[in-house]
C-alpha positions in Angstrom: 76.3 95.5 134.0 76.6 99.1 132.9 78.1 100.0 129.6 78.9 103.5 128.6 79.7 104.5 125.0 82.0 107.3 123.8 82.9 108.4 120.3 85.9 110.4 119.2 88.7 111.1 116.8 92.2 112.2 118.0 90.6 112.9 121.4 87.4 111.3 122.5 84.1 113.0 122.0 80.4 112.2 122.4 77.2 111.2 120.7 73.8 110.5 122.1 72.5 106.9 121.6 69.6 104.9 122.9 70.0 101.6 124.8 68.5 98.2 124.4 69.8 95.4 126.7 69.1 93.0 129.5 68.9 94.1 133.1 69.7 91.0 135.2 73.2 92.0 136.5 75.0 94.8 138.3 78.6 94.5 136.9 79.8 97.5 134.8 81.4 97.7 131.4 82.2 101.0 129.7 82.6 100.8 125.9 84.5 103.6 124.2 84.9 104.3 120.5 88.0 106.3 119.7 89.6 107.5 116.5 93.1 108.4 117.7 96.2 107.5 115.7 98.1 104.4 116.7 101.7 104.7 117.7 102.8 102.7 114.7 101.1 105.0 112.2 103.5 107.1 110.0 100.9 109.9 110.0 101.4 112.8 112.5 98.0 113.8 114.0 97.5 117.0 115.9 94.4 118.7 117.3 93.8 122.2 116.0 90.8 123.8 117.6 87.7 121.9 116.5 89.7 120.1 113.8 92.5 117.5 113.5 95.5 117.9 111.2 97.0 114.7 109.6 100.4 115.3 108.1 102.8 113.0 106.1 105.7 114.5 104.1 104.3 117.4 102.1 100.7 116.2 102.3 98.1 117.3 104.8 94.5 116.3 105.5 92.6 118.6 107.9 89.6 116.6 109.3 86.7 118.9 110.4 83.9 116.3 110.8 83.5 112.5 110.8 80.1 110.8 110.8 79.3 107.1 110.7 76.2 105.0 110.7 76.4 101.9 113.0 73.9 99.2 114.0 73.7 95.9 115.9 76.4 96.4 118.5 76.7 93.2 120.4 79.0 91.4 122.8 79.4 87.6 122.4 79.6 85.4 125.5 82.9 83.4 125.7 81.2 80.1 126.3 79.3 80.3 123.0 81.1 78.6 120.1 79.3 80.6 117.4 79.1 84.2 116.6 76.2 86.6 116.9 73.2 85.7 114.7 71.9 88.4 112.4 68.4 89.2 113.6 67.3 90.0 110.1 68.2 86.5 109.0 66.7 84.6 112.0 63.6 86.8 112.5 64.3 87.0 116.3 66.7 87.9 119.0 70.1 86.2 119.6 70.5 84.5 122.9 74.3 84.0 122.5 75.0 87.7 122.4 74.1 90.7 124.6 72.6 93.4 122.5 74.0 96.9 123.3 72.4 98.9 120.5 70.3 98.0 117.4 70.4 101.2 115.4 70.8 102.3 112.8 72.4 105.3 114.6 74.3 108.3 113.3 77.6 108.8 115.1 78.6 112.5 114.9 82.3 112.2 115.9 83.7 115.2 117.6 87.3 116.2 117.8 87.8 117.1 121.5 86.7 116.2 125.0 85.9 113.1 126.9 82.4 112.5 128.2 80.4 109.3 129.0 76.9 109.8 127.5 75.1 106.4 127.5 74.5 103.9 130.3 73.2 100.4 129.4 72.4 97.5 131.8 73.9 94.2 130.8 74.3 90.9 132.8 77.7 90.1 134.2 79.8 87.4 132.4 82.8 86.6 130.2 82.8 88.1 126.7 85.4 87.2 124.0 84.1 89.0 120.9 82.5 92.3 120.0 80.4 92.6 116.8 78.9 95.6 115.1 78.0 96.8 111.6 79.1 99.8 109.6 75.7 100.3 107.9 74.5 101.8 104.7 70.9 102.8 105.2 68.6 101.8 102.3 65.1 102.8 101.3 64.1 99.2 100.6 64.9 98.3 104.3 61.9 98.9 106.5 64.2 99.3 109.6 66.0 102.1 107.8 63.1 104.3 106.7 62.7 106.3 109.9 66.4 106.9 110.0 66.5 108.1 106.4 63.6 110.4 107.1 65.6 112.0 109.9 68.9 111.9 108.0 68.1 112.1 104.3 71.8 112.9 103.4 72.8 109.4 104.6 70.6 107.4 102.3 73.0 104.8 100.9 75.9 106.4 102.8 77.6 104.9 105.9 80.5 107.2 106.4 81.0 110.9 105.7 84.2 112.9 106.3 84.6 116.7 105.6 87.8 118.7 105.6 90.6 120.1 103.5 93.3 118.4 101.6 96.7 120.0 100.8 99.3 118.6 98.4 102.3 120.5 96.9 101.0 123.8 98.2 97.5 123.4 96.7 94.5 123.3 99.1 91.0 122.1 98.4 88.0 121.4 100.5 86.5 117.9 100.3 83.6 115.7 101.3 84.4 112.0 101.4 81.5 109.5 101.5 81.5 105.7 101.6 78.8 103.2 101.1 80.7 100.5 103.0 78.2 98.0 104.4 80.1 95.5 106.5 80.1 93.6 109.7 83.1 93.8 112.0 84.0 90.9 114.4 86.7 91.9 116.9 88.2 89.1 119.1 88.8 90.1 122.7 91.9 88.2 123.9 92.0 87.8 126.8 88.2 87.8 127.2 86.5 90.5 129.3 85.5 88.8 132.6 83.1 91.0 134.6 81.9 90.0 138.0 78.5 91.2 139.3 80.3 93.9 141.3 83.2 94.5 138.9 84.0 97.2 136.4 85.8 97.0 133.0 86.5 99.5 130.2 86.6 98.3 126.6 87.7 100.7 123.8 87.2 100.3 120.1 89.6 102.5 118.2 89.2 103.6 114.6 92.6 104.8 113.5 91.3 107.5 111.2 94.9 108.8 110.6 95.4 105.8 108.4 92.3 106.1 106.3 93.8 108.2 103.5 97.2 106.6 103.3 98.5 105.4 99.9 99.2 101.7 99.5 102.9 102.1 100.3 102.1 104.2 103.4 104.4 106.9 102.1 101.9 109.7 101.3 98.3 110.8 101.8 95.8 110.5 98.9 93.2 113.1 98.2 89.9 111.9 99.9 87.9 112.9 96.9 89.7 110.2 94.8 88.2 107.7 97.3 84.5 108.6 96.6 82.3 106.2 94.7 84.0 105.3 91.4 87.3 107.0 92.3 90.7 105.4 91.8 91.3 105.1 95.6 87.8 103.9 96.6 88.9 100.3 97.2 92.1 101.4 98.9 90.4 103.6 101.5 87.8 101.0 102.2 90.5 98.6 102.9 92.3 101.1 105.1 89.0 101.7 107.1 88.6 97.9 107.6 92.2 97.6 108.8 92.0 100.6 111.2 89.7 99.0 113.8 91.1 97.6 117.1 89.6 96.7 120.4 91.2 96.4 123.8 90.7 96.6 127.6 91.1 100.2 128.7 90.3 100.5 132.4 91.9 103.9 132.8 89.9 105.3 130.0 92.8 106.9 128.1 92.1 105.3 124.7 95.2 103.1 125.0 95.5 99.3 125.4 96.1 98.4 129.1 98.1 95.4 128.1 100.4 97.3 125.9 100.7 100.8 127.3 104.4 101.8 127.2 105.1 99.6 124.2 106.3 101.0 120.9 103.5 99.4 119.0 99.8 100.4 119.1 98.7 97.1 120.6 95.1 96.1 120.7 93.3 93.2 119.2 91.7 93.0 115.8 89.1 90.5 114.7 89.1 88.4 111.5 88.1 91.5 109.7 85.0 93.0 108.1 82.8 90.7 106.1 
Protein backbone atom coordinates (compact mmCIF):
# COMPACT_ATOMS: atom_id res chain seq x y z
CA UNK A 1 0.00 0.00 0.00
CA UNK A 2 1.51 3.31 -0.99
CA UNK A 3 1.03 6.37 1.14
CA UNK A 4 2.09 9.84 0.13
CA UNK A 5 2.38 12.78 2.51
CA UNK A 6 1.78 16.45 1.74
CA UNK A 7 1.91 19.44 4.03
CA UNK A 8 0.38 22.87 3.53
CA UNK A 9 -1.46 25.95 4.78
CA UNK A 10 -4.17 27.71 2.71
CA UNK A 11 -2.92 25.71 -0.24
CA UNK A 12 -0.97 22.49 0.08
CA UNK A 13 2.83 22.50 0.07
CA UNK A 14 5.63 20.03 0.66
CA UNK A 15 8.15 18.68 3.15
CA UNK A 16 10.67 15.89 2.74
CA UNK A 17 10.23 12.99 5.17
CA UNK A 18 11.62 9.51 5.57
CA UNK A 19 9.53 6.34 5.56
CA UNK A 20 9.31 3.35 7.88
CA UNK A 21 6.62 0.75 7.15
CA UNK A 22 5.75 -2.78 6.11
CA UNK A 23 5.97 -3.88 2.50
CA UNK A 24 3.53 -6.81 2.18
CA UNK A 25 0.77 -5.15 0.11
CA UNK A 26 0.18 -3.28 -3.13
CA UNK A 27 -2.82 -1.09 -2.34
CA UNK A 28 -2.31 2.67 -2.27
CA UNK A 29 -3.11 5.30 0.38
CA UNK A 30 -2.09 8.93 -0.04
CA UNK A 31 -1.99 10.94 3.17
CA UNK A 32 -2.17 14.74 2.93
CA UNK A 33 -1.77 17.31 5.69
CA UNK A 34 -3.43 20.62 4.85
CA UNK A 35 -3.88 23.88 6.70
CA UNK A 36 -6.66 25.51 4.75
CA UNK A 37 -9.52 27.28 6.48
CA UNK A 38 -12.76 25.36 6.98
CA UNK A 39 -15.95 26.72 5.44
CA UNK A 40 -17.42 27.35 8.89
CA UNK A 41 -14.53 29.55 10.04
CA UNK A 42 -15.37 33.26 10.51
CA UNK A 43 -11.84 34.17 9.40
CA UNK A 44 -11.24 35.18 5.79
CA UNK A 45 -8.05 33.54 4.43
CA UNK A 46 -6.35 34.68 1.23
CA UNK A 47 -3.01 33.76 -0.34
CA UNK A 48 -0.68 36.71 -0.94
CA UNK A 49 2.52 35.67 -2.69
CA UNK A 50 4.42 33.41 -0.31
CA UNK A 51 2.20 34.42 2.65
CA UNK A 52 -1.39 33.94 3.80
CA UNK A 53 -3.51 36.80 5.11
CA UNK A 54 -6.09 35.99 7.82
CA UNK A 55 -8.65 38.76 8.39
CA UNK A 56 -11.54 39.21 10.82
CA UNK A 57 -13.12 42.61 11.37
CA UNK A 58 -10.32 45.14 11.81
CA UNK A 59 -7.72 42.53 12.77
CA UNK A 60 -5.24 40.87 10.41
CA UNK A 61 -2.65 38.14 10.87
CA UNK A 62 -0.22 37.65 7.99
CA UNK A 63 1.30 34.16 8.17
CA UNK A 64 4.74 33.89 6.55
CA UNK A 65 5.89 30.53 7.88
CA UNK A 66 4.53 27.64 9.93
CA UNK A 67 6.75 24.87 11.29
CA UNK A 68 5.74 21.87 13.37
CA UNK A 69 7.46 18.85 14.90
CA UNK A 70 5.60 15.55 14.45
CA UNK A 71 6.39 11.96 15.37
CA UNK A 72 4.84 8.47 15.49
CA UNK A 73 2.32 8.80 12.65
CA UNK A 74 0.31 5.55 12.63
CA UNK A 75 -2.86 4.04 11.15
CA UNK A 76 -4.88 1.69 13.39
CA UNK A 77 -6.50 -1.39 11.89
CA UNK A 78 -10.30 -1.42 12.18
CA UNK A 79 -10.39 -4.94 13.63
CA UNK A 80 -8.24 -3.94 16.60
CA UNK A 81 -10.21 -2.92 19.70
CA UNK A 82 -7.37 -0.87 21.22
CA UNK A 83 -5.40 2.12 20.10
CA UNK A 84 -1.79 2.32 19.00
CA UNK A 85 0.68 1.52 21.77
CA UNK A 86 3.41 4.01 22.56
CA UNK A 87 6.67 2.30 21.61
CA UNK A 88 8.48 4.25 24.34
CA UNK A 89 6.19 2.63 26.93
CA UNK A 90 6.23 -0.89 25.52
CA UNK A 91 9.85 -1.03 24.44
CA UNK A 92 8.89 -2.49 21.07
CA UNK A 93 6.83 -2.14 17.93
CA UNK A 94 3.04 -2.11 17.84
CA UNK A 95 1.40 -4.89 15.80
CA UNK A 96 -2.06 -3.29 15.88
CA UNK A 97 -0.99 -0.18 13.96
CA UNK A 98 0.88 0.42 10.72
CA UNK A 99 3.77 2.78 11.28
CA UNK A 100 4.04 5.53 8.70
CA UNK A 101 6.73 7.72 10.25
CA UNK A 102 8.53 7.64 13.60
CA UNK A 103 10.20 11.03 13.69
CA UNK A 104 10.74 13.42 15.26
CA UNK A 105 10.49 15.33 12.01
CA UNK A 106 10.32 19.05 11.29
CA UNK A 107 7.48 20.01 8.97
CA UNK A 108 8.28 23.25 7.15
CA UNK A 109 4.80 24.21 5.97
CA UNK A 110 4.76 26.14 2.72
CA UNK A 111 1.99 28.41 1.52
CA UNK A 112 1.44 27.40 -2.10
CA UNK A 113 1.61 24.49 -4.49
CA UNK A 114 0.64 20.82 -4.36
CA UNK A 115 3.26 18.12 -4.67
CA UNK A 116 3.48 14.52 -3.44
CA UNK A 117 6.91 14.03 -1.94
CA UNK A 118 6.96 10.76 0.05
CA UNK A 119 5.89 7.24 -0.89
CA UNK A 120 5.54 4.54 1.80
CA UNK A 121 4.61 0.89 1.34
CA UNK A 122 1.90 -0.39 3.68
CA UNK A 123 -0.23 -3.55 3.65
CA UNK A 124 -3.79 -3.27 2.37
CA UNK A 125 -6.60 -3.40 4.93
CA UNK A 126 -9.27 -1.46 6.79
CA UNK A 127 -8.23 1.43 9.04
CA UNK A 128 -10.51 3.36 11.40
CA UNK A 129 -8.13 5.65 13.29
CA UNK A 130 -5.07 7.76 12.62
CA UNK A 131 -2.74 8.67 15.46
CA UNK A 132 0.21 11.05 15.59
CA UNK A 133 2.00 13.28 18.06
CA UNK A 134 2.71 16.97 18.05
CA UNK A 135 6.08 16.65 19.72
CA UNK A 136 8.26 18.87 21.90
CA UNK A 137 11.88 17.69 21.48
CA UNK A 138 13.78 17.39 24.75
CA UNK A 139 17.46 17.07 25.56
CA UNK A 140 16.74 14.33 28.09
CA UNK A 141 15.12 12.15 25.39
CA UNK A 142 17.74 10.08 23.58
CA UNK A 143 15.50 9.82 20.49
CA UNK A 144 15.46 13.63 20.22
CA UNK A 145 19.17 14.38 20.52
CA UNK A 146 20.06 14.05 16.83
CA UNK A 147 17.02 16.15 15.90
CA UNK A 148 17.99 18.91 18.34
CA UNK A 149 21.55 18.91 17.00
CA UNK A 150 20.15 19.46 13.50
CA UNK A 151 17.46 21.94 14.66
CA UNK A 152 18.68 23.63 17.87
CA UNK A 153 15.99 26.33 17.62
CA UNK A 154 13.36 23.66 18.25
CA UNK A 155 14.61 22.41 21.60
CA UNK A 156 11.44 22.33 23.76
CA UNK A 157 9.41 23.83 20.87
CA UNK A 158 6.85 21.89 18.83
CA UNK A 159 5.26 24.69 16.76
CA UNK A 160 6.62 27.96 15.40
CA UNK A 161 4.71 30.56 13.38
CA UNK A 162 6.19 33.79 12.01
CA UNK A 163 4.31 36.72 10.56
CA UNK A 164 2.79 40.14 11.16
CA UNK A 165 -0.18 41.11 13.34
CA UNK A 166 -2.25 44.23 12.65
CA UNK A 167 -4.90 45.68 15.00
CA UNK A 168 -6.44 49.15 14.96
CA UNK A 169 -3.93 50.26 12.32
CA UNK A 170 -0.86 49.17 14.30
CA UNK A 171 1.37 46.50 12.73
CA UNK A 172 4.03 44.42 14.45
CA UNK A 173 6.05 41.37 13.45
CA UNK A 174 5.71 38.31 15.66
CA UNK A 175 7.15 34.87 16.33
CA UNK A 176 4.74 32.51 18.04
CA UNK A 177 6.12 29.33 19.60
CA UNK A 178 4.38 26.54 21.48
CA UNK A 179 5.66 23.68 23.60
CA UNK A 180 2.45 21.68 23.03
CA UNK A 181 3.31 18.01 23.50
CA UNK A 182 0.24 15.90 22.77
CA UNK A 183 -1.08 12.86 20.97
CA UNK A 184 -3.92 13.22 18.48
CA UNK A 185 -6.33 10.36 17.82
CA UNK A 186 -8.56 10.94 14.79
CA UNK A 187 -11.47 8.58 14.15
CA UNK A 188 -12.03 7.63 10.50
CA UNK A 189 -15.77 7.10 10.05
CA UNK A 190 -16.41 5.33 7.77
CA UNK A 191 -13.12 3.42 7.94
CA UNK A 192 -10.70 3.50 5.04
CA UNK A 193 -11.02 0.16 3.22
CA UNK A 194 -8.16 -0.40 0.82
CA UNK A 195 -7.95 -3.43 -1.45
CA UNK A 196 -4.59 -4.73 -2.64
CA UNK A 197 -5.17 -3.07 -6.01
CA UNK A 198 -7.12 -0.04 -4.71
CA UNK A 199 -6.26 3.60 -4.07
CA UNK A 200 -7.53 5.98 -1.34
CA UNK A 201 -6.61 9.54 -0.35
CA UNK A 202 -6.75 10.61 3.31
CA UNK A 203 -6.32 14.26 4.29
CA UNK A 204 -5.57 15.67 7.75
CA UNK A 205 -6.43 19.34 7.92
CA UNK A 206 -5.02 21.85 10.42
CA UNK A 207 -7.39 24.84 10.24
CA UNK A 208 -4.69 27.40 10.98
CA UNK A 209 -7.15 30.23 10.34
CA UNK A 210 -8.74 29.45 13.72
CA UNK A 211 -5.55 29.28 15.78
CA UNK A 212 -5.53 32.95 16.82
CA UNK A 213 -9.27 33.45 17.31
CA UNK A 214 -10.47 34.87 20.62
CA UNK A 215 -12.79 32.77 22.79
CA UNK A 216 -15.91 34.36 21.32
CA UNK A 217 -14.65 33.94 17.72
CA UNK A 218 -15.24 37.64 17.12
CA UNK A 219 -11.65 38.88 16.77
CA UNK A 220 -8.07 37.78 16.29
CA UNK A 221 -5.65 37.90 19.21
CA UNK A 222 -2.03 38.96 18.95
CA UNK A 223 0.05 35.76 18.51
CA UNK A 224 2.69 37.11 20.89
CA UNK A 225 0.14 36.97 23.72
CA UNK A 226 -0.04 33.20 23.18
CA UNK A 227 3.66 32.57 23.79
CA UNK A 228 4.74 30.80 26.98
CA UNK A 229 3.27 32.59 29.99
CA UNK A 230 1.06 34.84 27.83
CA UNK A 231 -2.58 35.53 28.60
CA UNK A 232 -3.73 33.64 25.50
CA UNK A 233 -1.34 30.67 25.72
CA UNK A 234 -4.03 28.24 26.86
CA UNK A 235 -6.62 29.64 24.43
CA UNK A 236 -4.42 29.17 21.35
CA UNK A 237 -3.37 25.68 22.47
CA UNK A 238 -7.06 24.78 22.71
CA UNK A 239 -7.66 26.28 19.26
CA UNK A 240 -4.85 24.19 17.80
CA UNK A 241 -6.28 21.03 19.34
CA UNK A 242 -9.75 21.80 17.99
CA UNK A 243 -8.47 22.66 14.50
CA UNK A 244 -7.57 19.12 13.38
CA UNK A 245 -9.84 17.10 11.06
CA UNK A 246 -9.33 13.97 8.96
CA UNK A 247 -11.38 12.79 5.98
CA UNK A 248 -11.33 10.79 2.76
CA UNK A 249 -10.12 12.95 -0.11
CA UNK A 250 -9.78 10.87 -3.27
CA UNK A 251 -9.70 13.90 -5.58
CA UNK A 252 -6.87 15.43 -3.54
CA UNK A 253 -8.46 18.88 -3.25
CA UNK A 254 -8.17 19.17 0.53
CA UNK A 255 -11.94 18.83 1.04
CA UNK A 256 -13.95 15.98 2.57
CA UNK A 257 -15.34 13.76 -0.21
CA UNK A 258 -18.41 12.95 1.93
CA UNK A 259 -19.30 16.62 2.48
CA UNK A 260 -18.14 18.52 -0.61
CA UNK A 261 -20.81 21.01 -1.51
CA UNK A 262 -22.10 21.22 2.07
CA UNK A 263 -22.07 24.53 3.91
CA UNK A 264 -20.10 23.03 6.80
CA UNK A 265 -16.47 22.05 6.67
CA UNK A 266 -17.21 18.36 7.25
CA UNK A 267 -14.50 15.96 8.26
CA UNK A 268 -14.04 13.77 11.29
CA UNK A 269 -12.30 14.66 14.49
CA UNK A 270 -11.08 12.20 17.07
CA UNK A 271 -11.62 12.29 20.82
CA UNK A 272 -9.03 15.03 20.98
CA UNK A 273 -5.44 15.52 21.95
CA UNK A 274 -4.35 13.93 25.16
